[in-house]
All heavy atoms as a GROMACS GRO file, in nm:
protein
  588
    1MET      N    1  -6.156   0.024   2.193
    1MET     CA    2  -6.252   0.127   2.215
    1MET      C    3  -6.255   0.151   2.367
    1MET      O    4  -6.275   0.266   2.411
    1MET     CB    5  -6.392   0.071   2.173
    1MET     CG    6  -6.499   0.174   2.179
    1MET     SD    7  -6.461   0.306   2.064
    1MET     CE    8  -6.597   0.412   2.084
    2ASP      N    9  -6.239   0.046   2.444
    2ASP     CA   10  -6.239   0.062   2.590
    2ASP      C   11  -6.125   0.149   2.643
    2ASP      O   12  -6.135   0.227   2.730
    2ASP     CB   13  -6.243  -0.068   2.664
    2ASP     CG   14  -6.370  -0.145   2.652
    2ASP    OD1   15  -6.480  -0.084   2.626
    2ASP    OD2   16  -6.372  -0.266   2.657
    3ALA      N   17  -6.008   0.127   2.577
    3ALA     CA   18  -5.890   0.212   2.611
    3ALA      C   19  -5.915   0.355   2.583
    3ALA      O   20  -5.874   0.443   2.658
    3ALA     CB   21  -5.769   0.154   2.535
    4LEU      N   22  -5.979   0.386   2.471
    4LEU     CA   23  -6.012   0.527   2.440
    4LEU      C   24  -6.111   0.584   2.548
    4LEU      O   25  -6.107   0.704   2.575
    4LEU     CB   26  -6.074   0.537   2.305
    4LEU     CG   27  -5.975   0.545   2.186
    4LEU    CD1   28  -6.043   0.535   2.052
    4LEU    CD2   29  -5.893   0.669   2.194
    5ARG      N   30  -6.203   0.504   2.589
    5ARG     CA   31  -6.298   0.550   2.697
    5ARG      C   32  -6.230   0.570   2.832
    5ARG      O   33  -6.273   0.654   2.907
    5ARG     CB   34  -6.408   0.451   2.712
    5ARG     CG   35  -6.501   0.451   2.587
    5ARG     CD   36  -6.614   0.351   2.604
    5ARG     NE   37  -6.693   0.352   2.480
    5ARG     CZ   38  -6.769   0.250   2.446
    5ARG    NH1   39  -6.768   0.138   2.514
    5ARG    NH2   40  -6.836   0.254   2.336
    6LEU      N   41  -6.126   0.495   2.862
    6LEU     CA   42  -6.065   0.511   2.990
    6LEU      C   43  -5.948   0.612   2.984
    6LEU      O   44  -5.901   0.652   3.091
    6LEU     CB   45  -6.005   0.378   3.035
    6LEU     CG   46  -6.102   0.271   3.071
    6LEU    CD1   47  -6.034   0.140   3.097
    6LEU    CD2   48  -6.180   0.317   3.193
    7LEU      N   49  -5.914   0.658   2.868
    7LEU     CA   50  -5.807   0.758   2.859
    7LEU      C   51  -5.834   0.889   2.936
    7LEU      O   52  -5.740   0.941   3.003
    7LEU     CB   53  -5.773   0.788   2.714
    7LEU     CG   54  -5.640   0.854   2.681
    7LEU    CD1   55  -5.526   0.774   2.729
    7LEU    CD2   56  -5.626   0.877   2.532
    8PRO      N   57  -5.951   0.946   2.929
    8PRO     CA   58  -5.978   1.065   3.009
    8PRO      C   59  -5.960   1.044   3.161
    8PRO      O   60  -5.916   1.130   3.236
    8PRO     CB   61  -6.117   1.108   2.978
    8PRO     CG   62  -6.145   1.042   2.846
    8PRO     CD   63  -6.066   0.916   2.840
    9ILE      N   64  -5.999   0.931   3.208
    9ILE     CA   65  -5.987   0.898   3.352
    9ILE      C   66  -5.837   0.892   3.389
    9ILE      O   67  -5.796   0.944   3.490
    9ILE     CB   68  -6.059   0.765   3.386
    9ILE    CG1   69  -6.213   0.784   3.364
    9ILE    CG2   70  -6.031   0.722   3.528
    9ILE    CD1   71  -6.291   0.653   3.366
   10LEU      N   72  -5.760   0.827   3.300
   10LEU     CA   73  -5.615   0.825   3.325
   10LEU      C   74  -5.557   0.960   3.319
   10LEU      O   75  -5.473   0.995   3.403
   10LEU     CB   76  -5.544   0.738   3.219
   10LEU     CG   77  -5.395   0.734   3.227
   10LEU    CD1   78  -5.347   0.662   3.351
   10LEU    CD2   79  -5.340   0.662   3.101
   11GLY      N   80  -5.607   1.051   3.230
   11GLY     CA   81  -5.560   1.180   3.220
   11GLY      C   82  -5.590   1.262   3.346
   11GLY      O   83  -5.500   1.340   3.396
   12VAL      N   84  -5.710   1.248   3.400
   12VAL     CA   85  -5.744   1.319   3.526
   12VAL      C   86  -5.655   1.273   3.642
   12VAL      O   87  -5.604   1.363   3.719
   12VAL     CB   88  -5.892   1.294   3.560
   12VAL    CG1   89  -5.924   1.343   3.700
   12VAL    CG2   90  -5.982   1.370   3.462
   13MET      N   91  -5.632   1.147   3.652
   13MET     CA   92  -5.537   1.093   3.753
   13MET      C   93  -5.396   1.147   3.738
   13MET      O   94  -5.339   1.190   3.838
   13MET     CB   95  -5.540   0.942   3.753
   13MET     CG   96  -5.679   0.887   3.802
   13MET     SD   97  -5.703   0.712   3.805
   13MET     CE   98  -5.545   0.634   3.783
   14LEU      N   99  -5.349   1.155   3.622
   14LEU     CA  100  -5.216   1.206   3.594
   14LEU      C  101  -5.204   1.354   3.618
   14LEU      O  102  -5.105   1.403   3.667
   14LEU     CB  103  -5.165   1.165   3.453
   14LEU     CG  104  -5.134   1.026   3.429
   14LEU    CD1  105  -5.107   1.001   3.280
   14LEU    CD2  106  -5.020   0.974   3.515
   15PHE      N  107  -5.310   1.428   3.583
   15PHE     CA  108  -5.312   1.572   3.612
   15PHE      C  109  -5.323   1.608   3.757
   15PHE      O  110  -5.278   1.710   3.799
   15PHE     CB  111  -5.423   1.640   3.536
   15PHE     CG  112  -5.398   1.665   3.388
   15PHE    CD1  113  -5.487   1.640   3.290
   15PHE    CD2  114  -5.273   1.716   3.348
   15PHE    CE1  115  -5.463   1.666   3.160
   15PHE    CE2  116  -5.242   1.737   3.216
   15PHE     CZ  117  -5.339   1.716   3.118
   16MET      N  118  -5.380   1.518   3.837
   16MET     CA  119  -5.397   1.539   3.981
   16MET      C  120  -5.274   1.497   4.059
   16MET      O  121  -5.257   1.537   4.173
   16MET     CB  122  -5.516   1.466   4.038
   16MET     CG  123  -5.647   1.529   3.985
   16MET     SD  124  -5.792   1.437   4.041
   16MET     CE  125  -5.772   1.451   4.216
   17LEU      N  126  -5.183   1.423   3.994
   17LEU     CA  127  -5.063   1.381   4.065
   17LEU      C  128  -4.980   1.489   4.127
   17LEU      O  129  -4.931   1.472   4.235
   17LEU     CB  130  -4.978   1.289   3.970
   17LEU     CG  131  -4.866   1.212   4.029
   17LEU    CD1  132  -4.914   1.124   4.134
   17LEU    CD2  133  -4.792   1.142   3.924
   18PRO      N  134  -4.959   1.605   4.060
   18PRO     CA  135  -4.876   1.711   4.120
   18PRO      C  136  -4.940   1.766   4.254
   18PRO      O  137  -4.871   1.826   4.332
   18PRO     CB  138  -4.878   1.822   4.017
   18PRO     CG  139  -4.899   1.751   3.890
   18PRO     CD  140  -4.990   1.635   3.921
   19LEU      N  141  -5.067   1.742   4.280
   19LEU     CA  142  -5.123   1.788   4.402
   19LEU      C  143  -5.068   1.712   4.517
   19LEU      O  144  -5.069   1.760   4.638
   19LEU     CB  145  -5.275   1.764   4.403
   19LEU     CG  146  -5.353   1.847   4.300
   19LEU    CD1  147  -5.500   1.807   4.301
   19LEU    CD2  148  -5.340   1.994   4.332
   20PHE      N  149  -5.008   1.597   4.499
   20PHE     CA  150  -4.947   1.517   4.606
   20PHE      C  151  -4.801   1.542   4.624
   20PHE      O  152  -4.736   1.484   4.714
   20PHE     CB  153  -4.974   1.368   4.580
   20PHE     CG  154  -5.114   1.332   4.577
   20PHE    CD1  155  -5.186   1.293   4.463
   20PHE    CD2  156  -5.194   1.326   4.699
   20PHE    CE1  157  -5.316   1.265   4.459
   20PHE    CE2  158  -5.325   1.298   4.696
   20PHE     CZ  159  -5.389   1.265   4.580
   21TRP      N  160  -4.742   1.624   4.540
   21TRP     CA  161  -4.599   1.655   4.547
   21TRP      C  162  -4.586   1.744   4.667
   21TRP      O  163  -4.667   1.820   4.708
   21TRP     CB  164  -4.549   1.723   4.422
   21TRP     CG  165  -4.543   1.636   4.305
   21TRP    CD1  166  -4.559   1.496   4.300
   21TRP    CD2  167  -4.519   1.674   4.168
   21TRP    NE1  168  -4.546   1.455   4.168
   21TRP    CE2  169  -4.522   1.561   4.091
   21TRP    CE3  170  -4.498   1.798   4.111
   21TRP    CZ2  171  -4.502   1.564   3.956
   21TRP    CZ3  172  -4.474   1.802   3.971
   21TRP    CH2  173  -4.480   1.684   3.896
   22PRO      N  174  -4.462   1.737   4.732
   22PRO     CA  175  -4.433   1.821   4.847
   22PRO      C  176  -4.432   1.966   4.812
   22PRO      O  177  -4.390   2.010   4.700
   22PRO     CB  178  -4.298   1.778   4.899
   22PRO     CG  179  -4.239   1.688   4.790
   22PRO     CD  180  -4.350   1.647   4.703
   23SER      N  181  -4.486   2.053   4.904
   23SER     CA  182  -4.504   2.199   4.869
   23SER      C  183  -4.387   2.277   4.924
   23SER      O  184  -4.383   2.398   4.891
   23SER     CB  185  -4.635   2.243   4.928
   23SER     OG  186  -4.631   2.230   5.065
   24GLY      N  187  -4.304   2.226   5.007
   24GLY     CA  188  -4.197   2.299   5.059
   24GLY      C  189  -4.232   2.373   5.189
   24GLY      O  190  -4.151   2.456   5.240
   25ALA      N  191  -4.344   2.346   5.254
   25ALA     CA  192  -4.380   2.402   5.379
   25ALA      C  193  -4.288   2.351   5.490
   25ALA      O  194  -4.254   2.424   5.584
   25ALA     CB  195  -4.526   2.377   5.411
   26ASP      N  196  -4.248   2.219   5.476
   26ASP     CA  197  -4.151   2.165   5.568
   26ASP      C  198  -4.011   2.194   5.519
   26ASP      O  199  -3.984   2.185   5.400
   26ASP     CB  200  -4.173   2.014   5.577
   26ASP     CG  201  -4.267   1.970   5.680
   26ASP    OD1  202  -4.302   2.054   5.766
   26ASP    OD2  203  -4.309   1.857   5.679
   27ASP      N  204  -3.921   2.222   5.610
   27ASP     CA  205  -3.785   2.239   5.570
   27ASP      C  206  -3.716   2.104   5.544
   27ASP      O  207  -3.617   2.096   5.478
   27ASP     CB  208  -3.705   2.308   5.680
   27ASP     CG  209  -3.749   2.458   5.692
   27ASP    OD1  210  -3.801   2.509   5.589
   27ASP    OD2  211  -3.741   2.514   5.802
   28ALA      N  212  -3.771   1.994   5.601
   28ALA     CA  213  -3.708   1.864   5.588
   28ALA      C  214  -3.735   1.804   5.450
   28ALA      O  215  -3.664   1.719   5.404
   28ALA     CB  216  -3.761   1.775   5.694
   29VAL      N  217  -3.845   1.853   5.384
   29VAL     CA  218  -3.888   1.790   5.254
   29VAL      C  219  -3.854   1.890   5.141
   29VAL      O  220  -3.891   2.007   5.152
   29VAL     CB  221  -4.037   1.757   5.257
   29VAL    CG1  222  -4.081   1.703   5.122
   29VAL    CG2  223  -4.071   1.663   5.367
   30ALA      N  224  -3.787   1.845   5.046
   30ALA     CA  225  -3.758   1.930   4.927
   30ALA      C  226  -3.878   1.953   4.846
   30ALA      O  227  -3.949   1.857   4.816
   30ALA     CB  228  -3.648   1.867   4.848
   31SER      N  229  -3.905   2.076   4.811
   31SER     CA  230  -4.022   2.109   4.724
   31SER      C  231  -3.990   2.088   4.577
   31SER      O  232  -3.875   2.091   4.535
   31SER     CB  233  -4.072   2.250   4.754
   31SER     OG  234  -3.970   2.339   4.714
   32VAL      N  235  -4.093   2.076   4.502
   32VAL     CA  236  -4.084   2.063   4.357
   32VAL      C  237  -4.101   2.205   4.298
   32VAL      O  238  -4.198   2.273   4.324
   32VAL     CB  239  -4.191   1.968   4.304
   32VAL    CG1  240  -4.184   1.958   4.154
   32VAL    CG2  241  -4.178   1.822   4.362
   33PRO      N  242  -4.008   2.244   4.217
   33PRO     CA  243  -4.021   2.380   4.156
   33PRO      C  244  -4.145   2.387   4.062
   33PRO      O  245  -4.180   2.284   4.005
   33PRO     CB  246  -3.890   2.396   4.074
   33PRO     CG  247  -3.805   2.280   4.100
   33PRO     CD  248  -3.880   2.180   4.177
   34MET      N  249  -4.200   2.507   4.053
   34MET     CA  250  -4.315   2.531   3.969
   34MET      C  251  -4.286   2.498   3.823
   34MET      O  252  -4.370   2.444   3.751
   34MET     CB  253  -4.363   2.671   3.982
   34MET     CG  254  -4.490   2.702   3.906
   34MET     SD  255  -4.635   2.608   3.956
   34MET     CE  256  -4.668   2.682   4.110
   35SER      N  257  -4.168   2.527   3.780
   35SER     CA  258  -4.126   2.504   3.641
   35SER      C  259  -4.137   2.350   3.605
   35SER      O  260  -4.179   2.313   3.495
   35SER     CB  261  -3.991   2.555   3.606
   35SER     OG  262  -3.893   2.491   3.693
   36ARG      N  263  -4.098   2.267   3.698
   36ARG     CA  264  -4.102   2.127   3.677
   36ARG      C  265  -4.248   2.077   3.677
   36ARG      O  266  -4.284   1.994   3.595
   36ARG     CB  267  -4.022   2.051   3.786
   36ARG     CG  268  -4.013   1.902   3.760
   36ARG     CD  269  -3.919   1.835   3.852
   36ARG     NE  270  -3.783   1.881   3.822
   36ARG     CZ  271  -3.676   1.844   3.884
   36ARG    NH1  272  -3.685   1.759   3.982
   36ARG    NH2  273  -3.563   1.886   3.851
   37ALA      N  274  -4.335   2.134   3.760
   37ALA     CA  275  -4.470   2.096   3.764
   37ALA      C  276  -4.542   2.132   3.631
   37ALA      O  277  -4.618   2.059   3.577
   37ALA     CB  278  -4.543   2.159   3.883
   38ILE      N  279  -4.508   2.254   3.581
   38ILE     CA  280  -4.572   2.296   3.457
   38ILE      C  281  -4.519   2.208   3.337
   38ILE      O  282  -4.596   2.175   3.252
   38ILE     CB  283  -4.542   2.451   3.430
   38ILE    CG1  284  -4.624   2.532   3.535
   38ILE    CG2  285  -4.582   2.486   3.291
   38ILE    CD1  286  -4.591   2.680   3.535
   39THR      N  287  -4.395   2.180   3.342
   39THR     CA  288  -4.339   2.088   3.239
   39THR      C  289  -4.407   1.957   3.245
   39THR      O  290  -4.441   1.897   3.140
   39THR     CB  291  -4.188   2.075   3.255
   39THR    OG1  292  -4.127   2.202   3.255
   39THR    CG2  293  -4.126   1.985   3.148
   40TYR      N  294  -4.428   1.910   3.359
   40TYR     CA  295  -4.499   1.773   3.377
   40TYR      C  296  -4.640   1.781   3.320
   40TYR      O  297  -4.679   1.690   3.243
   40TYR     CB  298  -4.506   1.736   3.530
   40TYR     CG  299  -4.593   1.617   3.557
   40TYR    CD1  300  -4.550   1.492   3.539
   40TYR    CD2  301  -4.726   1.645   3.602
   40TYR    CE1  302  -4.633   1.384   3.559
   40TYR    CE2  303  -4.810   1.532   3.628
   40TYR     CZ  304  -4.760   1.404   3.605
   40TYR     OH  305  -4.841   1.301   3.626
   41VAL      N  306  -4.713   1.882   3.341
   41VAL     CA  307  -4.850   1.899   3.297
   41VAL      C  308  -4.849   1.899   3.145
   41VAL      O  309  -4.930   1.832   3.078
   41VAL     CB  310  -4.920   2.022   3.353
   41VAL    CG1  311  -5.047   2.051   3.282
   41VAL    CG2  312  -4.942   2.003   3.500
   42PHE      N  313  -4.758   1.978   3.082
   42PHE     CA  314  -4.758   1.982   2.932
   42PHE      C  315  -4.709   1.850   2.873
   42PHE      O  316  -4.755   1.810   2.764
   42PHE     CB  317  -4.675   2.100   2.890
   42PHE     CG  318  -4.749   2.228   2.895
   42PHE    CD1  319  -4.713   2.324   2.987
   42PHE    CD2  320  -4.857   2.250   2.812
   42PHE    CE1  321  -4.781   2.442   2.999
   42PHE    CE2  322  -4.932   2.372   2.824
   42PHE     CZ  323  -4.893   2.466   2.915
   43VAL      N  324  -4.615   1.784   2.939
   43VAL     CA  325  -4.572   1.649   2.881
   43VAL      C  326  -4.687   1.552   2.895
   43VAL      O  327  -4.707   1.474   2.800
   43VAL     CB  328  -4.444   1.604   2.960
   43VAL    CG1  329  -4.420   1.457   2.930
   43VAL    CG2  330  -4.328   1.692   2.920
   44VAL      N  331  -4.758   1.550   3.005
   44VAL     CA  332  -4.869   1.457   3.015
   44VAL      C  333  -4.977   1.490   2.911
   44VAL      O  334  -5.032   1.406   2.851
   44VAL     CB  335  -4.932   1.464   3.160
   44VAL    CG1  336  -5.065   1.400   3.166
   44VAL    CG2  337  -4.833   1.403   3.264
   45TRP      N  338  -5.004   1.621   2.893
   45TRP     CA  339  -5.103   1.657   2.792
   45TRP      C  340  -5.062   1.614   2.655
   45TRP      O  341  -5.141   1.558   2.577
   45TRP     CB  342  -5.112   1.814   2.796
   45TRP     CG  343  -5.202   1.876   2.700
   45TRP    CD1  344  -5.338   1.857   2.686
   45TRP    CD2  345  -5.164   1.967   2.596
   45TRP    NE1  346  -5.383   1.936   2.584
   45TRP    CE2  347  -5.277   2.006   2.528
   45TRP    CE3  348  -5.044   2.023   2.560
   45TRP    CZ2  349  -5.276   2.093   2.421
   45TRP    CZ3  350  -5.042   2.119   2.457
   45TRP    CH2  351  -5.162   2.144   2.384
   46ALA      N  352  -4.931   1.633   2.621
   46ALA     CA  353  -4.889   1.591   2.486
   46ALA      C  354  -4.888   1.432   2.473
   46ALA      O  355  -4.925   1.381   2.366
   46ALA     CB  356  -4.744   1.638   2.464
   47VAL      N  357  -4.855   1.358   2.576
   47VAL     CA  358  -4.857   1.214   2.572
   47VAL      C  359  -5.000   1.164   2.563
   47VAL      O  360  -5.031   1.072   2.485
   47VAL     CB  361  -4.785   1.160   2.697
   47VAL    CG1  362  -4.815   1.006   2.705
   47VAL    CG2  363  -4.642   1.183   2.690
   48LEU      N  364  -5.093   1.231   2.630
   48LEU     CA  365  -5.237   1.191   2.614
   48LEU      C  366  -5.288   1.207   2.476
   48LEU      O  367  -5.363   1.126   2.421
   48LEU     CB  368  -5.323   1.267   2.717
   48LEU     CG  369  -5.310   1.225   2.860
   48LEU    CD1  370  -5.383   1.321   2.956
   48LEU    CD2  371  -5.356   1.084   2.882
   49ILE      N  372  -5.249   1.319   2.415
   49ILE     CA  373  -5.289   1.344   2.275
   49ILE      C  374  -5.232   1.236   2.186
   49ILE      O  375  -5.298   1.186   2.092
   49ILE     CB  376  -5.254   1.486   2.229
   49ILE    CG1  377  -5.329   1.587   2.304
   49ILE    CG2  378  -5.260   1.504   2.083
   49ILE    CD1  379  -5.285   1.734   2.279
   50ALA      N  380  -5.105   1.207   2.203
   50ALA     CA  381  -5.036   1.109   2.116
   50ALA      C  382  -5.100   0.968   2.137
   50ALA      O  383  -5.123   0.896   2.037
   50ALA     CB  384  -4.886   1.100   2.145
   51VAL      N  385  -5.130   0.928   2.255
   51VAL     CA  386  -5.192   0.801   2.284
   51VAL      C  387  -5.333   0.794   2.224
   51VAL      O  388  -5.368   0.692   2.163
   51VAL     CB  389  -5.193   0.768   2.439
   51VAL    CG1  390  -5.278   0.648   2.469
   51VAL    CG2  391  -5.051   0.751   2.483
   52ALA      N  392  -5.408   0.900   2.233
   52ALA     CA  393  -5.540   0.904   2.183
   52ALA      C  394  -5.536   0.890   2.024
   52ALA      O  395  -5.611   0.817   1.969
   52ALA     CB  396  -5.614   1.030   2.213
   53LEU      N  397  -5.443   0.954   1.965
   53LEU     CA  398  -5.420   0.948   1.820
   53LEU      C  399  -5.385   0.805   1.780
   53LEU      O  400  -5.442   0.748   1.683
   53LEU     CB  401  -5.318   1.045   1.773
   53LEU     CG  402  -5.284   1.044   1.620
   53LEU    CD1  403  -5.407   1.090   1.546
   53LEU    CD2  404  -5.164   1.131   1.596
   54LEU      N  405  -5.296   0.740   1.850
   54LEU     CA  406  -5.252   0.606   1.821
   54LEU      C  407  -5.366   0.505   1.840
   54LEU      O  408  -5.388   0.421   1.759
   54LEU     CB  409  -5.129   0.562   1.904
   54LEU     CG  410  -5.005   0.632   1.871
   54LEU    CD1  411  -4.893   0.599   1.971
   54LEU    CD2  412  -4.956   0.600   1.728
   55LEU      N  413  -5.441   0.524   1.949
   55LEU     CA  414  -5.558   0.431   1.970
   55LEU      C  415  -5.666   0.452   1.872
   55LEU      O  416  -5.728   0.353   1.814
   55LEU     CB  417  -5.611   0.457   2.114
   55LEU     CG  418  -5.524   0.402   2.223
   55LEU    CD1  419  -5.581   0.445   2.357
   55LEU    CD2  420  -5.509   0.251   2.221
   56TRP      N  421  -5.694   0.582   1.830
   56TRP     CA  422  -5.792   0.605   1.732
   56TRP      C  423  -5.747   0.547   1.595
   56TRP      O  424  -5.833   0.484   1.529
   56TRP     CB  425  -5.812   0.759   1.714
   56TRP     CG  426  -5.900   0.794   1.599
   56TRP    CD1  427  -6.036   0.789   1.594
   56TRP    CD2  428  -5.855   0.829   1.469
   56TRP    NE1  429  -6.076   0.829   1.473
   56TRP    CE2  430  -5.970   0.852   1.388
   56TRP    CE3  431  -5.724   0.854   1.409
   56TRP    CZ2  432  -5.964   0.893   1.256
   56TRP    CZ3  433  -5.721   0.887   1.276
   56TRP    CH2  434  -5.839   0.905   1.200
   57ARG      N  435  -5.622   0.558   1.560
   57ARG     CA  436  -5.575   0.503   1.435
   57ARG      C  437  -5.584   0.350   1.433
   57ARG      O  438  -5.626   0.292   1.336
   57ARG     CB  439  -5.429   0.549   1.409
   57ARG     CG  440  -5.370   0.500   1.281
   57ARG     CD  441  -5.233   0.555   1.258
   57ARG     NE  442  -5.162   0.491   1.152
   57ARG     CZ  443  -5.169   0.516   1.025
   57ARG    NH1  444  -5.249   0.613   0.986
   57ARG    NH2  445  -5.101   0.449   0.937
   58ALA      N  446  -5.548   0.288   1.544
   58ALA     CA  447  -5.558   0.143   1.554
   58ALA      C  448  -5.703   0.096   1.540
   58ALA      O  449  -5.732   0.003   1.473
   58ALA     CB  450  -5.500   0.093   1.683
   59LEU      N  451  -5.793   0.169   1.602
   59LEU     CA  452  -5.936   0.144   1.592
   59LEU      C  453  -5.984   0.159   1.451
   59LEU      O  454  -6.066   0.080   1.396
   59LEU     CB  455  -6.017   0.226   1.689
   59LEU     CG  456  -6.164   0.195   1.703
   59LEU    CD1  457  -6.184   0.054   1.760
   59LEU    CD2  458  -6.231   0.301   1.791
   60TRP      N  459  -5.943   0.265   1.383
   60TRP     CA  460  -5.982   0.294   1.249
   60TRP      C  461  -5.928   0.189   1.157
   60TRP      O  462  -6.003   0.148   1.057
   60TRP     CB  463  -5.931   0.432   1.212
   60TRP     CG  464  -5.974   0.480   1.071
   60TRP    CD1  465  -6.101   0.513   1.037
   60TRP    CD2  466  -5.891   0.484   0.958
   60TRP    NE1  467  -6.095   0.550   0.901
   60TRP    CE2  468  -5.972   0.533   0.856
   60TRP    CE3  469  -5.755   0.466   0.933
   60TRP    CZ2  470  -5.921   0.551   0.722
   60TRP    CZ3  471  -5.704   0.482   0.809
   60TRP    CH2  472  -5.786   0.528   0.705
   61LEU      N  473  -5.807   0.144   1.174
   61LEU     CA  474  -5.750   0.043   1.085
   61LEU      C  475  -5.813  -0.092   1.099
   61LEU      O  476  -5.820  -0.175   1.005
   61LEU     CB  477  -5.599   0.033   1.104
   61LEU     CG  478  -5.512   0.150   1.061
   61LEU    CD1  479  -5.374   0.130   1.100
   61LEU    CD2  480  -5.526   0.169   0.910
   62THR      N  481  -5.864  -0.126   1.217
   62THR     CA  482  -5.928  -0.254   1.239
   62THR      C  483  -6.077  -0.250   1.196
   62THR      O  484  -6.142  -0.354   1.203
   62THR     CB  485  -5.919  -0.302   1.382
   62THR    OG1  486  -5.983  -0.202   1.462
   62THR    CG2  487  -5.778  -0.314   1.422
   63GLY      N  488  -6.125  -0.138   1.153
   63GLY     CA  489  -6.265  -0.135   1.108
   63GLY      C  490  -6.356  -0.068   1.209
   63GLY      O  491  -6.469  -0.031   1.176
   64GLY      N  492  -6.314  -0.048   1.330
   64GLY     CA  493  -6.388   0.018   1.432
   64GLY      C  494  -6.508  -0.055   1.471
   64GLY      O  495  -6.552  -0.156   1.421
   65PRO      N  496  -6.579  -0.001   1.576
   65PRO     CA  497  -6.698  -0.067   1.630
   65PRO      C  498  -6.816  -0.048   1.539
   65PRO      O  499  -6.822   0.055   1.467
   65PRO     CB  500  -6.717   0.004   1.767
   65PRO     CG  501  -6.658   0.134   1.745
   65PRO     CD  502  -6.542   0.116   1.656
   66VAL      N  503  -6.906  -0.133   1.541
   66VAL     CA  504  -7.027  -0.118   1.463
   66VAL      C  505  -7.129  -0.034   1.542
   66VAL      O  506  -7.164  -0.062   1.656
   66VAL     CB  507  -7.092  -0.256   1.428
   66VAL    CG1  508  -7.223  -0.239   1.353
   66VAL    CG2  509  -6.993  -0.339   1.351
   67THR      N  510  -7.176   0.078   1.481
   67THR     CA  511  -7.272   0.159   1.549
   67THR      C  512  -7.412   0.104   1.521
   67THR      O  513  -7.436   0.018   1.435
   67THR     CB  514  -7.260   0.302   1.500
   67THR    OG1  515  -7.290   0.309   1.359
   67THR    CG2  516  -7.121   0.360   1.522
   68ASP      N  517  -7.511   0.162   1.597
   68ASP     CA  518  -7.648   0.118   1.578
   68ASP      C  519  -7.700   0.149   1.435
   68ASP      O  520  -7.775   0.069   1.375
   68ASP     CB  521  -7.738   0.181   1.678
   68ASP     CG  522  -7.706   0.134   1.823
   68ASP    OD1  523  -7.653   0.018   1.831
   68ASP    OD2  524  -7.737   0.208   1.914
   69GLY      N  525  -7.660   0.259   1.382
   69GLY     CA  526  -7.698   0.298   1.247
   69GLY      C  527  -7.648   0.204   1.138
   69GLY      O  528  -7.722   0.167   1.044
   70GLU      N  529  -7.520   0.162   1.154
   70GLU     CA  530  -7.465   0.070   1.059
   70GLU      C  531  -7.529  -0.068   1.072
   70GLU      O  532  -7.552  -0.142   0.975
   70GLU     CB  533  -7.317   0.056   1.082
   70GLU     CG  534  -7.244   0.184   1.044
   70GLU     CD  535  -7.093   0.173   1.083
   70GLU    OE1  536  -7.058   0.072   1.148
   70GLU    OE2  537  -7.021   0.266   1.050
   71ALA      N  538  -7.561  -0.116   1.192
   71ALA     CA  539  -7.622  -0.244   1.215
   71ALA      C  540  -7.767  -0.245   1.157
   71ALA      O  541  -7.809  -0.348   1.104
   71ALA     CB  542  -7.626  -0.277   1.361
   72ALA      N  543  -7.835  -0.134   1.164
   72ALA     CA  544  -7.971  -0.126   1.105
   72ALA      C  545  -7.971  -0.133   0.958
   72ALA      O  546  -8.060  -0.184   0.897
   72ALA     CB  547  -8.034   0.003   1.155
   73GLN      N  548  -7.864  -0.077   0.898
   73GLN     CA  549  -7.852  -0.080   0.746
   73GLN      C  550  -7.820  -0.222   0.700
   73GLN      O  551  -7.868  -0.263   0.592
   73GLN     CB  552  -7.745   0.012   0.698
   73GLN     CG  553  -7.782   0.157   0.718
   73GLN     CD  554  -7.671   0.254   0.676
   73GLN    OE1  555  -7.560   0.207   0.644
   73GLN    NE2  556  -7.695   0.377   0.686
   74GLU      N  557  -7.747  -0.298   0.776
   74GLU     CA  558  -7.709  -0.431   0.731
   74GLU      C  559  -7.824  -0.528   0.753
   74GLU      O  560  -7.845  -0.621   0.670
   74GLU     CB  561  -7.588  -0.478   0.812
   74GLU     CG  562  -7.466  -0.408   0.780
   74GLU     CD  563  -7.345  -0.441   0.876
   74GLU    OE1  564  -7.366  -0.538   0.954
   74GLU    OE2  565  -7.242  -0.383   0.864
   75ASP      N  566  -7.903  -0.518   0.858
   75ASP     CA  567  -8.008  -0.610   0.890
   75ASP      C  568  -8.135  -0.533   0.893
   75ASP      O  569  -8.175  -0.471   0.993
   75ASP     CB  570  -7.980  -0.680   1.016
   75ASP     CG  571  -8.081  -0.788   1.054
   75ASP    OD1  572  -8.146  -0.835   0.959
   75ASP    OD2  573  -8.083  -0.831   1.168
   76PRO      N  574  -8.223  -0.539   0.792
   76PRO     CA  575  -8.342  -0.455   0.792
   76PRO      C  576  -8.450  -0.515   0.885
   76PRO      O  577  -8.557  -0.450   0.902
   76PRO     CB  578  -8.388  -0.466   0.643
   76PRO     CG  579  -8.333  -0.589   0.589
   76PRO     CD  580  -8.199  -0.611   0.668
   77LEU      N  581  -8.437  -0.630   0.942
   77LEU     CA  582  -8.539  -0.686   1.028
   77LEU      C  583  -8.531  -0.615   1.155
   77LEU      O  584  -8.580  -0.589   1.242
   77LEU     CB  585  -8.520  -0.836   1.046
   77LEU     CG  586  -8.534  -0.914   0.916
   77LEU    CD1  587  -8.503  -1.058   0.941
   77LEU    CD2  588  -8.669  -0.899   0.853
   0.00000   0.00000   0.00000
């Protein structure tokens, strides 16, 4: 459950990574082409969806966390 909660934070960090890539303003530093940056964003997006699906499935197969409603039904006190 904690991994699912931290996944959006990881996603934001991965989506912000291209901001640190060289822009090509310097002639000494090779710039990253826009096509590669867009490909990176879509690959990260697809991987985040796949990881979320796998984590959700693992949580579902193990029974998942007990919610407050379920706990109230089991213990009427």
